[in-house]
N, C-alpha and C positions, 0 to 999 in steps of 0.2 A: 489544416493540421494544428492541434488541441497544445500538447507540449510539443517545440521542436529545440533539442540542442546537439548545439553543434564546436566540435576540439575539444569538450570540456574533459580542462586538468585542474585536479586536488589533490593536495599534499598535507600528508600529516607532519609537519616539520620538515628534515630535508628528504622524508619519504614522499615517491609518487606513490600514490593510493590510486589516482585514475587519471588516466595517461590518454586525453585526445579521441575518447568515446563522441560516439554521433547516434543518433536515434531520433524520432518523433513518434508521438502517441497521436491514431486519428481519434476524434471523439466521436464515442460512442462505441470505442473496443478493448478489448480487452490485451496487456501486454503484460509482458513476464520478461523480466531482468532475472538468470537461473545461473549459476555456478558454486562452486566450492567453499568451504570458510576463506575469507580473507580474499577472496575475489574484487571485492567491492562494492559487494549491492548494496547494503547497508547503508555508506558509505555515497555512492548515487541518491537515494532517495535524501537521507540527511542533508544533503546538498541542494537537489533541488525543493526542500521542505525550508530551504535559509537559513539550515544549521552549521552547515559550514560553506566557507570562504574559496568561492571558485581563484586559480591560479590562473588560467586560460580558459576561454571560450566563452559560448556565452548559453543563456536559456530562456527562451521563449513562452511563452502563454498566449494562448490568443490573439497574438502576434504581437505580442507587447511582451518587451525585453524586461526581465525581472531577474535576470542576472546577479544584481547586487542590492536586489529589495531586503528590508527582513522579514522574518516570519509573515509575523502578525497583518503587514501585509499582502500576503500571498494568501494567508488565509481569505482575508474580505475580495481576494478577486476567486476563487473557488478551487484551489486547493490543501488537502488535506491529510492527514498521513496515521496509520494509524502504528505508532512504533513497534518495533524489535522489544521483545519480552513486556509486550500488553502496556506499563507503564501506568498502570492505573492510580487512582487517589486511594489508599487501602482506607482508609479513617473516615471515608466520607460512602454516602448508599448511593446505589447505586443509579437512581433519580439522580441527586447531586455531580458523581460524575457525566451523566450525559448532557447536560443541566452547562456544564463545564464549557463542552464542548460547541455548548453553543453562543460560547461568552463573548464574540465578534458580533453578532446579530443582534438587531434593533428591534428584533419584532418579539421575544419572547411571554408578550404577552397578550399572544396574536391565537388566528385558532389555526394559520400556516405552524405558528411552532409546533401546537398539538398534533395537530398535521405529522410534520414531520417525528414525533416524537410516541404516536401511534405507529408509523413505520415499522420505527427501529422494532417496537417490541411485535408487531408481525413478522415481523423478520427474524426476532429470538425472544421468541416466547418466557424462555428460562428468566428473562430482564426483567417482563413483567410479573413474573410471579416474586423475585426478588429485589426488588422497587425498593422495598425499606431498608434492605441490609447491605452494611458494611462490604464492600468493594473489597478490602482482605481478606475474607472471614470465606470467599466467593473459592470454587472449584477451580484449577488453569485454564480450562475447557470456558467455564463462565465469562472469566476472566477475560477470556482472547475476544467473547462473543460483544462484553464491554467496551474494550477498545476500540475495536468494530463501529459498535452503535455510536460511542461516542466522535467520531472521525465523520459519521454520517451528519450527527445534528448539527456538523458547520454547513449544512449544504451544500456541499462540494459538487462542482462539474468533474475535480478528476480526484480521487481517492487512492492515496501510494500508501501501499498494503503491506509490511515490513514483516516475514517471515508469520504467516498467522495460524500454520500447522507446530509449531516449533511445541514438540512438547508435549502434543495432543496423542491420546489413545487412537488405532485409529480408525474406531468409530464415527472420531468427531469430526475426525480431521475430514471423511467423508461428508459431514453435515457444515463446515466449515465453507468446503468450496464450492459446497451446492450453492450456498448462500451469497457467495459470490455472485457465482452464476443469475444468479436473482437481483442480484445489485446492477449488475451491470447492463441486466434486464431493462429492470424500470428506469436504464435512463442515464446514468451513472461510468466513466469512464474511467478505465481501473488501471493502472500501473503495478503489479505485483512481484514482490520480488520473494524467492522464493526456492530453498532446498527441496524441495518433494517437487522434482521437476516431473513428474508421471505425472502427479493431479496437473503441474501449476501451466502444461503442454495439453494439454487434455483443452483445457478452457482459453486457451489465451490466439485471439487475434492475430498475433506478432509476436515471436517472440527471439531475445540475442542471448548468448552463452557469454560472461563472463570470466576472464583469468586471468589473475594477476595487473587486474585494473583495467586490460582492453577489450574492447569486445572481439570475437575471435571468429563466431557466427549468428549469420542471422536468418530467419526464415519465417511461413506460419508455423505454429503450435503441431500441424500433423508432419511438416517436412523435417523438423525439429526431432518432433518425435519417431520419425523413423530413417533417422540419418546415423547411419553406424558405430559413427565416434562419439556422437552425442548418446547413442545405448550403451555404450560400452563403459563412458565416462560419469555421467547421472542417470542411468535407467536400468544399470545392472543388468543389459543387453534386449528388455522385453521394458515395455511399455506394459 
């Protein structure tokens, strides 16, 4: 198991945002967390990346306890995140943003670094076209591509994707999810938080439903897509 979460509890002050959740992420898979706004999905990813403190429980990555490790050490171990809301550096160019994703790497003047940059440009040809353009002047879809590309430049074993389809047009949503499938096919494990449950479940090997900070249902993506209660709550009755 690449990532193991056991009994995780996270608070915002006196409010319990995450209550005793446990799940695992097998290497080479896509795992998705679905749920309504406020369910605790983003809090879970922030905690896994080290941005929120753990009140109780443990997080292990590749067998090592990382529960209290700072974010930069998690990146060095192979965990990278594309945050909710994209979080690009608006005054920096596309290329500079991508280089920031590789900030912890010590091989930034090598062929390996160039190969990873080429990989991002192959996945997102639009970024290659705009590599000298300021990120803040690009469309929302282009910025989302940049946020994912930046996360990949850290050369992660596990990439955390937080609402990658948020605010995008339907055609772009389909494109983003196809690229997520390709990223996984190339060998990167994906933990995906997503409100577009239909698209997420189609691509997930394993899926979990979060409600008010608790996991209330788990299964394969296909199993949850066919679950009547999941359909009613998140899929509008149909996938």
